[in-house]
N, C-alpha and C positions, 0 to 999 in steps of 0.2 A: 615725377614719372620716371620710371626705370627704363621701360621699353614698351613696345606695342607689337602685338602679333595679330596677323590676319589668318582666320581659319577658312580655308577653301571648302566649299561644299562639293562633294564628288559628283552628286547627281540629285535630281529632284526626289528620288526615293529616300535618300538619307536625310533630306530636308523635312520631308513629310512624316517620317517614322520617328516616334518619340525615342530618344536615345541615339539617334543616328549620328549626331555630332559629338556625343560624349567623349569618345576616345580622342578626337582631334582637339577638343577643348582641354582635356586633361594633359595631353602632350604639350600643347602650347603653354599651359599653366606651369608645367614643370620647368620649361625653358625660362619662363619669366621669373620663377622663384630662384632658379640657379643664378639669374642675372641680378638678384637682390630685391625683388619685389616682396613687399611685406603685406600687400593686399592686392586683390585683382578685381577688375570690373569687366564683366562680359556685356557687350553692347550690340544691339541690332536685333531686328525682328526674328531673324533665323535662330537666335539663341535665347529668346525671351523665355524665362522660367527655368532655364538650365541651371542657374546658380543654386536654386533651391534643391535640386536633385543631386548636384555634385559637391556641395560645400563640405560634406563630411569626409570626402576623399582627399581633401587638400589640407596642408598644414597652415594655410593662411586664410584670412577671410575672403570669400568669393561673393561679390555683390552683383546683383542684376541691375544693369544700367537703366532699363526702363522703369523698374520698380522704384529705384532710387530717385529718378526724375519725378515720377508721380508723387512720391512721398514728399519731396521738396516742394512741389507745387501745392500740395494739400497743406503743408505747414505754412507757407506764405499766405494762403487764403485764410487759415485760422488766425494768423497774427494780424490780419487786416492790412497788410502792407500793400502799397500801391506803387506803380511805376512813377518815378520822379519825373516831373515836368521837364521838357527840353530846356536847356540852358539858353537864356536870352543872349543875343549878341551884345557887344559893348554899346553903351548908350552913345548916340551921335556926339561927336566932339571929344570923346575920350581919346587919349593917346596911349600908345604903348612905347616902352623903351627897352633897349637891350635885346630885342629879338629881330629876327630876319624880317625885312620889309614885306616879303611875300606872305609870311605868317600874319603880320600885322594887318594886311589888307583883308585876309580871310576872317580875322577876328572882328573886324569892324563892319562886316556886311550886315 
C-alpha cells in the first residue's frame, strides 16, 4: 500500500447526486498516483459503483472495493472452500520449550 486518502462528502446533496463525488475521487486518485500507486481501490457505500464510471479517466486500474469483495466471496463459494476449524489447544500433558511461560500457559488452555 502506497497511501490512503479519505474523501469528505461536502453535503447530502453531493452524496445523493450521481457524480457528486467524482471530482473529489479524481483529485484524491491523482495524489495517490503521484505518490506511486499503480492501482486504486475505492471503498465505502458512498462511492459504490464510482469506479465503473471513472476508470477511463485514470491511467491506473480503479477497483470498486464492494464489487471486489462480492466477487471474491462468489469465487470462494464456487470453489467450495470452507472456513478452517478452530485450532485445538495443546493436548493435556504436552509441554512447550523455548517460549515465554505466559504464552505457554495460553497455549495449554
